C-alpha positions in Angstrom: 0.0 0.0 0.0 1.4 3.4 -1.0 1.1 6.5 1.0 0.3 10.0 -0.3 3.9 11.1 0.3 5.2 8.3 -1.9 3.0 9.3 -4.8 3.8 13.1 -4.7 6.2 14.5 -7.3 9.6 15.5 -5.9 9.6 18.8 -4.2 5.8 18.9 -3.7 4.4 19.4 -0.3 1.7 21.1 1.7 0.6 24.3 0.1 -0.1 27.5 2.0 -3.8 26.9 2.2 -3.2 23.6 4.0 -0.8 25.2 6.4 -3.3 27.9 7.3 -5.9 25.3 8.4 -3.9 23.7 11.2 -5.5 26.0 13.7 -9.1 25.5 12.6 -11.5 23.5 14.7 -12.9 20.2 13.4 -16.1 22.0 12.3 -16.9 19.7 9.3 -16.4 16.6 11.4 -18.5 17.8 14.3 -21.1 18.9 11.7 -21.2 15.4 10.2 -21.6 14.0 13.7 -24.5 16.4 14.3 -26.1 15.5 11.0 -25.7 11.8 11.6 -27.5 12.0 15.0 -30.2 14.2 13.5 -30.9 11.9 10.6 -30.8 8.9 12.9 -33.4 10.5 15.2 -35.6 11.2 12.2 -35.3 7.7 10.9 -36.2 6.2 14.3 -39.2 8.4 14.5 -40.3 7.7 10.9 -39.9 4.0 11.4 -42.6 4.1 14.2 -44.8 6.8 12.6 -48.5 6.2 13.1 -47.9 4.1 16.3 -47.4 5.2 19.8 -43.6 5.2 19.8 -41.2 5.6 22.6 -39.5 8.9 21.9 -36.6 8.5 24.3 -34.1 7.5 21.6 -35.0 10.4 19.3 -35.0 12.8 22.2 -31.6 11.6 23.3 -30.3 11.9 19.7 -31.7 15.4 19.3 -30.3 16.6 22.6 -26.8 15.2 21.8 -27.0 16.7 18.3 -27.9 20.0 19.8 -25.1 19.9 22.2 -22.6 19.0 19.5 -23.9 21.8 17.3 -23.5 24.4 20.2 -20.0 23.2 20.8 -19.2 23.4 17.1 -20.4 27.0 16.8 -18.6 27.9 20.0 -15.3 26.4 18.7 -15.7 28.1 15.4 -16.5 31.5 17.0 -13.2 31.5 18.8 -11.2 31.5 15.5 -9.8 35.0 14.9 -8.1 34.7 11.4 -10.8 33.4 9.1 -12.6 34.4 5.9 -15.7 35.5 7.9 -17.2 37.5 5.0 -17.3 34.5 2.7 -18.5 32.3 5.6 -21.5 34.6 6.4 -22.4 35.1 2.7 -22.6 31.3 2.1 -24.2 30.7 5.5 -27.0 33.3 4.9 -28.0 31.9 1.5 -27.7 28.3 2.7 -29.8 29.0 5.8 -32.5 30.6 3.6 -32.6 27.5 1.3 -32.6 25.0 4.1 -35.2 26.8 6.2 -37.4 26.8 3.1 -36.9 23.0 2.8 -37.5 22.6 6.5 -40.6 24.7 6.3 -42.0 22.6 3.5 -41.4 19.4 5.5 -43.0 21.0 8.5 -46.0 21.8 6.5 -46.2 18.2 5.4 -46.1 17.0 9.0 -48.8 19.5 10.0 -51.0 18.7 7.0 -50.7 15.0 7.8 -52.0 15.6 11.3 -48.8 14.4 13.1 -49.5 14.1 16.9 -48.2 17.2 18.8 -45.5 15.4 20.8 -44.1 13.9 17.6 -44.5 17.1 15.7 -42.5 19.0 18.3 -39.6 16.5 18.1 -39.7 16.5 14.3 -39.6 20.3 14.4 -36.5 20.2 16.6 -34.8 17.7 14.3 -35.7 19.8 11.3 -34.2 22.9 13.0 -31.0 21.1 13.8 -30.8 19.8 10.2 -31.6 23.2 8.6 -28.9 24.9 10.8 -26.2 22.3 10.7 -25.9 21.7 6.9 -25.5 25.4 6.1 -22.8 25.6 8.8 -20.9 22.8 7.2 -21.3 24.3 3.7 -20.2 27.8 4.9 -17.2 26.4 6.7 -16.2 24.2 3.8 -16.2 27.3 1.5 -14.6 29.8 3.8 -11.8 27.6 5.0 -10.1 27.8 1.6 -10.5 31.6 1.2 -7.8 34.0 2.2 -8.7 35.9 5.4 -8.7 39.7 5.0 -5.5 40.0 7.1 -3.6 37.8 4.5 -4.6 39.9 1.5 
């Protein structure tokens, strides 16, 4: 099995963009963890839809996903040198798109007469989903941009 270093041409190494990222928090990884817990909670609820399900597992998943999302935002907010303009531009448009999607799904749940306790939990999971994915997208774009101090 060959490693990446063995397949690089002579003299090639990490570029400046890679070196700038060593101080960044694991935002994309934490976002993926949040997304996995959110989707898992939704799948568990959807699997028992129409019955009287036990909501303990989806509630635990939603609470854990919310906690990880809060930690993720707090870690990212501590970063000083970052392309915040690009981040907020992407975040704003992505939030708009994902809240429209979440709103449509919320309408479907209401229109389908989802019981109130399930609807509340679906709403929380939709909020986490519609907040987490734009965060991942915005971070993934901004991490490769030059911060204003570097220009």
